[in-house]
MIDOSE-1310 file (N, C-alpha, C; in nm, 2 decimals, decimal comma, always signed):
residues 149
mpyr	-0,86/+0,84/+1,61/-0,96/+0,74/+1,57/-0,91/+0,60/+1,57; -0,97/+0,51/+1,64/-0,92/+0,37/+1,64/-0,95/+0,30/+1,51; -0,85/+0,22/+1,47/-0,87/+0,14/+1,34/-0,86/+0,00/+1,38; -0,92/-0,08/+1,30/-0,91/-0,23/+1,31/-0,83/-0,28/+1,20
igqa	-0,71/-0,34/+1,23/-0,62/-0,39/+1,13/-0,62/-0,54/+1,14; -0,64/-0,61/+1,02/-0,64/-0,76/+1,02/-0,59/-0,81/+0,89; -0,57/-0,94/+0,88/-0,53/-1,00/+0,76/-0,65/-1,00/+0,66; -0,63/-0,95/+0,54/-0,73/-0,95/+0,44/-0,75/-1,09/+0,38
tpad	-0,87/-1,10/+0,33/-0,91/-1,23/+0,26/-0,96/-1,20/+0,12; -0,97/-1,30/+0,04/-1,03/-1,27/-0,09/-1,16/-1,20/-0,09; -1,24/-1,22/+0,02/-1,37/-1,15/+0,03/-1,36/-1,00/+0,04; -1,24/-0,95/+0,08/-1,21/-0,81/+0,10/-1,17/-0,74/-0,03
aeai	-1,16/-0,82/-0,14/-1,10/-0,77/-0,26/-1,16/-0,64/-0,32; -1,30/-0,64/-0,32/-1,36/-0,53/-0,39/-1,34/-0,40/-0,30; -1,36/-0,41/-0,17/-1,34/-0,29/-0,09/-1,20/-0,24/-0,09; -1,10/-0,34/-0,10/-0,96/-0,30/-0,10/-0,93/-0,23/-0,24
vrmh	-0,98/-0,29/-0,35/-0,95/-0,23/-0,48/-1,01/-0,09/-0,49; -1,13/-0,07/-0,44/-1,20/+0,06/-0,44/-1,12/+0,16/-0,36; -1,08/+0,12/-0,24/-1,00/+0,21/-0,16/-0,87/+0,24/-0,22; -0,80/+0,14/-0,27/-0,67/+0,16/-0,34/-0,68/+0,25/-0,46
taah	-0,79/+0,24/-0,53/-0,81/+0,33/-0,65/-0,83/+0,47/-0,60; -0,90/+0,50/-0,50/-0,92/+0,63/-0,45/-0,79/+0,68/-0,39; -0,71/+0,60/-0,32/-0,58/+0,64/-0,26/-0,48/+0,68/-0,37; -0,48/+0,60/-0,48/-0,39/+0,63/-0,59/-0,42/+0,77/-0,65
eecy	-0,54/+0,80/-0,67/-0,58/+0,93/-0,72/-0,54/+1,04/-0,62; -0,56/+1,02/-0,49/-0,52/+1,12/-0,39/-0,37/+1,14/-0,39; -0,29/+1,03/-0,40/-0,15/+1,03/-0,39/-0,08/+1,08/-0,52; -0,12/+1,03/-0,63/-0,05/+1,05/-0,76/-0,12/+1,15/-0,85
ghll	-0,23/+1,21/-0,81/-0,30/+1,30/-0,90/-0,22/+1,41/-0,96; -0,11/+1,45/-0,90/-0,02/+1,55/-0,95/+0,08/+1,50/-1,05; +0,10/+1,36/-1,05/+0,20/+1,30/-1,13/+0,15/+1,24/-1,26; +0,02/+1,19/-1,26/-0,03/+1,11/-1,37/-0,15/+1,18/-1,43
pspf	-0,17/+1,16/-1,56/-0,29/+1,22/-1,63/-0,42/+1,17/-1,59; -0,53/+1,25/-1,60/-0,66/+1,20/-1,56/-0,71/+1,08/-1,63; -0,67/+1,06/-1,76/-0,72/+0,93/-1,82/-0,66/+0,81/-1,75; -0,55/+0,82/-1,69/-0,49/+0,70/-1,62/-0,59/+0,66/-1,51
fasr	-0,64/+0,76/-1,43/-0,73/+0,74/-1,32/-0,87/+0,69/-1,37; -0,91/+0,75/-1,48/-1,04/+0,70/-1,54/-1,03/+0,55/-1,58; -0,92/+0,51/-1,63/-0,89/+0,37/-1,67/-0,89/+0,29/-1,55; -0,83/+0,33/-1,44/-0,83/+0,25/-1,31/-0,97/+0,24/-1,26
rnsi	-1,05/+0,34/-1,26/-1,19/+0,33/-1,22/-1,27/+0,24/-1,30; -1,25/+0,24/-1,43/-1,32/+0,15/-1,53/-1,28/+0,01/-1,52; -1,16/-0,02/-1,46/-1,11/-0,16/-1,46/-1,13/-0,22/-1,32; -1,21/-0,16/-1,23/-1,23/-0,21/-1,10/-1,27/-0,36/-1,09
terv	-1,36/-0,40/-1,17/-1,41/-0,54/-1,17/-1,30/-0,64/-1,21; -1,22/-0,60/-1,31/-1,11/-0,69/-1,35/-1,00/-0,69/-1,24; -0,98/-0,58/-1,18/-0,87/-0,57/-1,08/-0,92/-0,65/-0,95; -1,04/-0,65/-0,92/-1,09/-0,72/-0,81/-1,07/-0,87/-0,83
nqrr	-1,09/-0,92/-0,95/-1,07/-1,06/-0,98/-0,92/-1,10/-0,98; -0,84/-1,00/-1,01/-0,69/-1,03/-1,01/-0,64/-1,02/-0,86; -0,71/-0,94/-0,78/-0,66/-0,92/-0,64/-0,70/-1,04/-0,55; -0,80/-1,11/-0,58/-0,85/-1,22/-0,49/-0,74/-1,33/-0,47
pfld	-0,67/-1,38/-0,57/-0,57/-1,48/-0,54/-0,45/-1,42/-0,46; -0,42/-1,29/-0,49/-0,31/-1,23/-0,41/-0,34/-1,22/-0,26; -0,47/-1,20/-0,23/-0,51/-1,19/-0,09/-0,52/-1,33/-0,02; -0,52/-1,43/-0,10/-0,53/-1,57/-0,04/-0,38/-1,61/-0,01
skdp	-0,32/-1,55/+0,09/-0,18/-1,57/+0,12/-0,16/-1,57/+0,27; -0,06/-1,63/+0,32/-0,02/-1,62/+0,46/+0,07/-1,50/+0,48; +0,13/-1,45/+0,37/+0,21/-1,33/+0,38/+0,12/-1,21/+0,43; +0,17/-1,11/+0,49/+0,09/-1,00/+0,53/+0,02/-0,93/+0,42
rlva	-0,11/-0,94/+0,42/-0,21/-0,87/+0,33/-0,31/-0,80/+0,42; -0,27/-0,69/+0,47/-0,35/-0,62/+0,57/-0,45/-0,52/+0,52; -0,56/-0,52/+0,59/-0,66/-0,42/+0,56/-0,70/-0,35/+0,69; -0,72/-0,22/+0,68/-0,75/-0,14/+0,80/-0,89/-0,08/+0,78
hdea	-0,98/-0,09/+0,88/-1,11/-0,04/+0,88/-1,12/+0,07/+0,98; -1,20/+0,17/+0,95/-1,23/+0,27/+1,05/-1,35/+0,23/+1,14; -1,40/+0,31/+1,23/-1,50/+0,28/+1,32/-1,63/+0,24/+1,25; -1,65/+0,29/+1,13/-1,78/+0,26/+1,05/-1,76/+0,14/+0,97
gtvv	-1,64/+0,07/+0,97/-1,62/-0,05/+0,90/-1,58/-0,02/+0,75; -1,54/+0,10/+0,72/-1,50/+0,14/+0,59/-1,35/+0,11/+0,58; -1,30/+0,05/+0,46/-1,16/+0,03/+0,44/-1,09/+0,16/+0,42; -0,99/+0,19/+0,50/-0,92/+0,32/+0,49/-0,77/+0,30/+0,47
gvan	-0,72/+0,18/+0,47/-0,58/+0,15/+0,46/-0,55/+0,01/+0,42; -0,44/-0,01/+0,35/-0,39/-0,14/+0,32/-0,24/-0,15/+0,33; -0,19/-0,26/+0,35/-0,04/-0,28/+0,35/-0,02/-0,43/+0,31; +0,08/-0,45/+0,23/+0,12/-0,59/+0,18/+0,27/-0,60/+0,19
agpg	+0,32/-0,71/+0,23/+0,46/-0,74/+0,24/+0,48/-0,89/+0,20; +0,60/-0,92/+0,17/+0,64/-1,06/+0,14/+0,78/-1,07/+0,10; +0,81/-1,18/+0,03/+0,95/-1,20/-0,02/+0,99/-1,09/-0,11; +1,11/-1,05/-0,10/+1,16/-0,95/-0,19/+1,16/-0,99/-0,34
rdpd	+1,14/-0,90/-0,43/+1,13/-0,93/-0,57/+1,26/-0,89/-0,64; +1,34/-0,82/-0,57/+1,46/-0,76/-0,64/+1,58/-0,86/-0,63; +1,63/-0,91/-0,74/+1,74/-1,01/-0,73/+1,86/-0,96/-0,66; +1,88/-0,83/-0,67/+2,00/-0,77/-0,60/+1,99/-0,77/-0,45
ragi	+1,87/-0,80/-0,40/+1,84/-0,80/-0,25/+1,78/-0,93/-0,21; +1,83/-1,03/-0,26/+1,78/-1,17/-0,23/+1,77/-1,19/-0,08; +1,66/-1,25/-0,04/+1,65/-1,28/+0,10/+1,60/-1,17/+0,19; +1,59/-1,05/+0,14/+1,54/-0,94/+0,22/+1,39/-0,92/+0,18
pely	+1,30/-0,92/+0,28/+1,16/-0,90/+0,25/+1,13/-0,76/+0,19; +1,02/-0,75/+0,13/+0,98/-0,62/+0,07/+0,84/-0,58/+0,12; +0,83/-0,45/+0,14/+0,70/-0,39/+0,17/+0,64/-0,35/+0,03; +0,55/-0,43/-0,02/+0,50/-0,41/-0,15/+0,41/-0,29/-0,17
riyt	+0,33/-0,26/-0,06/+0,23/-0,15/-0,08/+0,19/-0,11/+0,06; +0,17/+0,02/+0,08/+0,10/+0,07/+0,19/+0,03/+0,20/+0,14; -0,10/+0,20/+0,16/-0,18/+0,32/+0,13/-0,28/+0,34/+0,24; -0,30/+0,47/+0,26/-0,42/+0,51/+0,35/-0,49/+0,62/+0,27
lsra	-0,62/+0,63/+0,29/-0,69/+0,74/+0,24/-0,64/+0,87/+0,31; -0,65/+0,98/+0,24/-0,59/+1,11/+0,29/-0,66/+1,15/+0,42; -0,78/+1,11/+0,44/-0,85/+1,15/+0,56/-0,79/+1,08/+0,69; -0,71/+0,97/+0,66/-0,64/+0,90/+0,77/-0,49/+0,95/+0,79
hgsg	-0,45/+1,04/+0,70/-0,31/+1,09/+0,71/-0,29/+1,16/+0,84; -0,18/+1,13/+0,90/-0,14/+1,20/+1,03/-0,21/+1,13/+1,15; -0,28/+1,03/+1,13/-0,36/+0,96/+1,24/-0,28/+0,85/+1,31; -0,16/+0,81/+1,25/-0,09/+0,70/+1,31/-0,12/+0,57/+1,24
lgaq	-0,22/+0,57/+1,15/-0,26/+0,44/+1,08/-0,14/+0,39/+1,00; -0,07/+0,47/+0,93/+0,04/+0,42/+0,85/+0,15/+0,35/+0,93; +0,18/+0,41/+1,05/+0,28/+0,34/+1,14/+0,22/+0,21/+1,19; +0,09/+0,21/+1,22/+0,03/+0,08/+1,27/+0,04/-0,02/+1,16
liea	+0,01/+0,02/+1,03/+0,02/-0,08/+0,92/+0,16/-0,13/+0,90; +0,26/-0,04/+0,91/+0,40/-0,09/+0,89/+0,43/-0,19/+1,01; +0,40/-0,15/+1,13/+0,43/-0,24/+1,24/+0,36/-0,38/+1,22; +0,24/-0,38/+1,18/+0,17/-0,51/+1,15/+0,22/-0,58/+1,04
aigd	+0,27/-0,51/+0,93/+0,32/-0,58/+0,81/+0,46/-0,63/+0,83; +0,55/-0,56/+0,89/+0,69/-0,60/+0,89/+0,76/-0,59/+1,03; +0,69/-0,52/+1,13/+0,76/-0,51/+1,26/+0,89/-0,44/+1,24; +0,99/-0,49/+1,30/+1,12/-0,43/+1,30/+1,22/-0,51/+1,20
tptn	+1,16/-0,59/+1,11/+1,24/-0,67/+1,02/+1,30/-0,57/+0,91; +1,43/-0,58/+0,89/+1,49/-0,50/+0,78/+1,41/-0,54/+0,65; +1,37/-0,43/+0,58/+1,28/-0,45/+0,46/+1,31/-0,35/+0,36; +1,29/-0,39/+0,23/+1,30/-0,30/+0,12/+1,17/-0,25/+0,08
lwvf	+1,17/-0,13/+0,01/+1,05/-0,08/-0,05/+1,09/+0,01/-0,17; +1,00/+0,04/-0,26/+1,02/+0,13/-0,36/+0,92/+0,24/-0,34; +0,96/+0,37/-0,37/+0,87/+0,48/-0,36/+0,90/+0,58/-0,47; +0,79/+0,64/-0,52/+0,81/+0,74/-0,63/+0,89/+0,86/-0,57
edip	+0,98/+0,91/-0,65/+1,07/+1,01/-0,61/+1,00/+1,14/-0,58; +0,89/+1,18/-0,65/+0,83/+1,30/-0,64/+0,70/+1,30/-0,55; +0,71/+1,23/-0,44/+0,60/+1,22/-0,34/+0,67/+1,25/-0,20; +0,69/+1,38/-0,18/+0,76/+1,42/-0,05/+0,69/+1,37/+0,07
rara	+0,56/+1,37/+0,08/+0,49/+1,32/+0,20/+0,52/+1,17/+0,23; +0,52/+1,09/+0,12/+0,55/+0,95/+0,14/+0,69/+0,93/+0,18; +0,78/+1,00/+0,12/+0,92/+0,99/+0,15/+0,95/+1,03/+0,29; +0,89/+1,13/+0,34/+0,91/+1,18/+0,48/+0,85/+1,07/+0,57
fyqk	+0,74/+1,01/+0,54/+0,68/+0,91/+0,62/+0,77/+0,79/+0,63; +0,82/+0,75/+0,52/+0,91/+0,63/+0,52/+1,04/+0,66/+0,60; +1,09/+0,78/+0,59/+1,21/+0,81/+0,66/+1,18/+0,81/+0,81; +1,07/+0,87/+0,85/+1,03/+0,87/+0,99/+1,01/+0,73/+1,04
sgfs	+0,97/+0,64/+0,95/+0,95/+0,50/+0,99/+1,08/+0,41/+0,99; +1,19/+0,48/+0,96/+1,32/+0,41/+0,97/+1,38/+0,37/+0,84; +1,31/+0,40/+0,73/+1,37/+0,36/+0,59/+1,46/+0,48/+0,55; +1,56/+0,44/+0,47/+1,65/+0,55/+0,41/+1,68/+0,51/+0,26
pdga	+1,69/+0,61/+0,18/+1,72/+0,58/+0,04/+1,85/+0,51/+0,02; +1,86/+0,42/-0,07/+1,99/+0,35/-0,10/+2,05/+0,39/-0,23; +1,98/+0,49/-0,30/+2,03/+0,53/-0,42/+1,98/+0,46/-0,55; +1,92/+0,35/-0,53/+1,87/+0,27/-0,64/+1,75/+0,34/-0,70
qava	+1,75/+0,34/-0,84/+1,64/+0,40/-0,91/+1,59/+0,31/-1,01; +1,46/+0,32/-1,05/+1,40/+0,24/-1,15/+1,29/+0,32/-1,22; +1,25/+0,29/-1,34/+1,15/+0,35/-1,41/+1,02/+0,27/-1,39; +0,91/+0,33/-1,34/+0,79/+0,26/-1,32/+0,73/+0,22/-1,46
t	+0,68/+0,10/-1,46/+0,62/+0,06/-1,59/+0,47/+0,03/-1,57
């Protein structure tokens, strides 16, 4: 299926937050309790308002639409936030809805967000599908660990 990938704008915030909310539940449903997801769904309006300024950036803030114009993926990258890796860009986020898994969309989003630039990212340890995807995309674990807050 062909996807349209482009730079997101503040006007895309609601569609992106709704897609991201659904993708979180698909990806992390086995790790986090259902009240967490209920809270995420209940805070969509607040999160849309928080997301708008983030999307107003020249850094890659990518949105992928399917043929029907529905948002099915996002990717964001920019300056690294880890002081131990100063100067190395970071892939902040990449999500696709499960219906797009295996379609090549994730690889297209990584290419559009970072190309072949050496980049850091953080991934939950207990998400084998994501870890396999990142390894296939050229990333490798460096041994660093952190507790998600």
